[in-house]
N, C-alpha and C positions, 0 to 999 in steps of 0.2 A: 338701789337708787337707779332711776332711769338715766340713759345717756344724756349728757349735758353738752350740746354742740357749740355753745357760744361762750367766749371768754372776753372779759373787758380788762384793760390794763390801765392803771393809774400810777404814775411815778413822779419823782422829782428829778428825773434823769435828763430832761431836755431832749433836743433833737440834734445836738451838735456831735455827740459821741455815739458810739456803736452799741451802747448798753441795751437799748430797747430792741434793736435789731437782733442782737444776740439772744435775748429771751424769746423772741418770736421764732428764731431758728431752733431753739431747744424744744419749743412747743410743736413746731412742724416736724421735728425729728421723731417725736412720739406719736403724733397723729396729724398728718398733713391735711386732713379734711376738716379740722376744726376752724371755725370762724373766730377771728380775733378783732376786737374793736378797741381802738385807742381812745380812752375816755379823755385823758390829758396827760402830757408829760411835762407840763410847764409849771408844776407846783414849785415854788421857791425851795431851795435846799433845806431839808429837815422841817418843813412847815407842816407838821402833823395836823394841826387844827384846820388849816386850809384844805388839806387833802380830805379830812373827815367831812367837811362841809360839801365839797364837790361830789364825794361818793354818795352821801345820803340824799342829796338833792337830785342826783342823776338816777339813783337806784330804781325809783318807781317806773321809769320809762323802759326798763328791760324786762323781757319775759321771765316768768318763773322758771327756774332751772339754769339760769345763767351762772357761770362761775366768775366772780369779781375778784381780781387779783390787784392788790394795792401794795406798792413798795415805796414807802417813804419811811426810811428806817435808820435814823441816826444811831440806834442801838445795835446795829448789825454786828454779829460776832460776840455780843455780850450775853448775859444770862437771860435776856428777854426771850419769851417763847415765840417760836414759829407755829402758827396755828391755821386750822381750817375750821370754819363754823358753818354748819348747815342750818338754814332757817326753816321754819314750819311751812312757808310757802314754796319751798323747793330749791331756792338759790343757795349758793355756797360762797363764802368769803375766804380768801387765802392771802396770808401775809403775816406781818409781825403783830404781836399782841402788845401794841403801844398806844391804843386809843383811836387809831385810824378808822376802825369799824364801829366806834361807839354810837355814832348817830344812827346807823342802820339797826344796830342791835336794840337801841331804845324803841324803835318803831315796829320791829318784827320779832316775833317769838323765836327763840333759839331752840332748835330741835336737838342738836348735839354739837359739842365742841371737842376738837382733837388737837393735841400737841403733835407736831409733825416729827415723830421720832423714828419712823421706819425708813432706813436708808435705801431699801429696795425701790422706793419711789422717788429718790433724789437722782440728780444727774450723775453724781459720783458719791462714793461712800465717805470721802473726805472733802467736804465742800469748802470753798473759799471762805475765809473769815470776813471778807468784805463784799461778797457778791452773792448773797442768798437768793436774790431775785433770779439769777441764772441757775444756781445749783440746787435750790430747794423749792422755791415758790413756783417758778415756771413749770418744772416737771410735775410737781404735785397737781397744779391746776390742770395741766394737760391730761394727766391720768384720771382725775375726777371728771373732767369734761368728757372723757372717753368711756365712762361707765364704771370705773373702779369705785367700790363702796367706800364711804368716808371712814368706816371702822378699820380699813386696811392700812391707812397711811400713818397711823400713830396711836397714841394712847388717849383715852377719854380724859377731859378736864371738866371741872364744874363750870357751867355757864356764868354763874355769879362771880367767878374769879376773873373774868375777862376785864382787861384794863380799859378804862375810859378816861377822858381828859376832864380836868376840873375847870370848866369854862365858865366865864361870867354869865349870869342870866339877867334879863331885864327886870327893872323894879317898878312897882306901882307907886306913884307919888300923889300928893294932894291935888295936883292940877293935871296929871296925865301919866306919862310913862317915861322912864329913863333907861336907855340901853347903850349900846356901843357899836362901833364899826367892826364887823367880823370879817368882811371881805371887801377888797377893792378890785373890781374887774378891769379888763383891758380898756374899757371905755371910760374909766374913771368914775364909774358909778359906785356909791358907797352902800353896801348891803349891810344892814344892821341885824341885830339879834332880836328885834321886835317882830313877833309873828303877825301876819295879816289877820289872824283870827281875833286879835284884840282891837281891830280898827273898824269893824263893820258898824254901820248904823249910828255913827256919832261923828260930827265934824271935828277935825283936828288940824293942827299945823305943827311944823318942826321949828324949833328955835336952835340956831347954831351961833354961839357967841352973841353978837348983837343983831343977827339977821333973822328975819322971819321967812321961812320957806313954806310956800303954800302947798296944800295937798292937791294932787292932780290925778287924772286917770291914765293919760298917755303923755309922752315926752312933748308932743306938739301942742299941748294945752297952754304952754307959755312961749313967748317969743324966743328966737335963737339967742343963746348966751345967758338965758335966765335959769335960775335954779328952781327945782320942783321936788316934791316928795310924793312917792306913789308906792303901790303894792307891786313888786316885781313878779316876774313869771315864776320865780323860785318860791314865792309865798312869804317873803319878808319885806318889811319896810325898807325902801331904797331911796336914797337922795341922789338926784341926777342933775345934769345940766343939758338943756336942749342944744344939740350939736356942739357940745363942749364937754369938758371934764370937770365934774364936781370936785374930784380929789385935788386937781390943780387949783381951781378957783378958791376952795376952802383951805388949801394946804393941809389936807386931812391925812392921817396915818391910821393904820390898824390900831384898834383899841380906843380911839377917840370917843368921848361921850356924845350921845345923841339924846336930845330932850324933845319929847312930844308933849304938846299941851292940847287939852280939849278946848274947843271954841264954844262960847255961849251962843245960843240961838234965841231969837226973839219969840 
């Protein structure tokens, strides 16, 4: 495998503690020339589904050959596998086998999957039971990004055994579509699990409780403070508030139902 000079990091560690900095220190100790990009460290604690969403929506914007390390790992120290997955397009995923990589694996063919069982590529032979990000994932990511072949870092596993999350999917109804809020971003936008591909060439609107939320193209299509629904840059139906928070205005939480109805035309 050719050298992989770029590593992305995604965690639920936040930026208050030194955990992220320590992992970067481990990476630099193995190869100080590697480039490291922080995808996000603001995933809520143990929110694997949210981490999965952010990784698979960000993944297409990085070059083939990038090593993507994700550490949202409530099962750290348990029997869950530590893995590296090489995709056919050349990138590598490194982290726990708990579903965080499921969105990417659904979209890109897996070339090979490895359980990280070779301690020669760990930071120490006896890793911490609570910080595999430092002792296993960061050093393995650094070695892979420096050109170590995937086969060296552990034992092969069957790609079909990789864990994915059992997430709700949108439903087709007699009058439209029914989905749910899968992400609430920092602007209070409600990102649903209804894909943009279902919304083309047909007029629609969103019904939330007793409110009708009109379809729009941009946030400024409605006056400030008004709600709208649009296709977000991530490719999913989004409910937003122009210069406000849709989450606050609708008192929305993750998992809330979203109803889309087709509009009749003359």
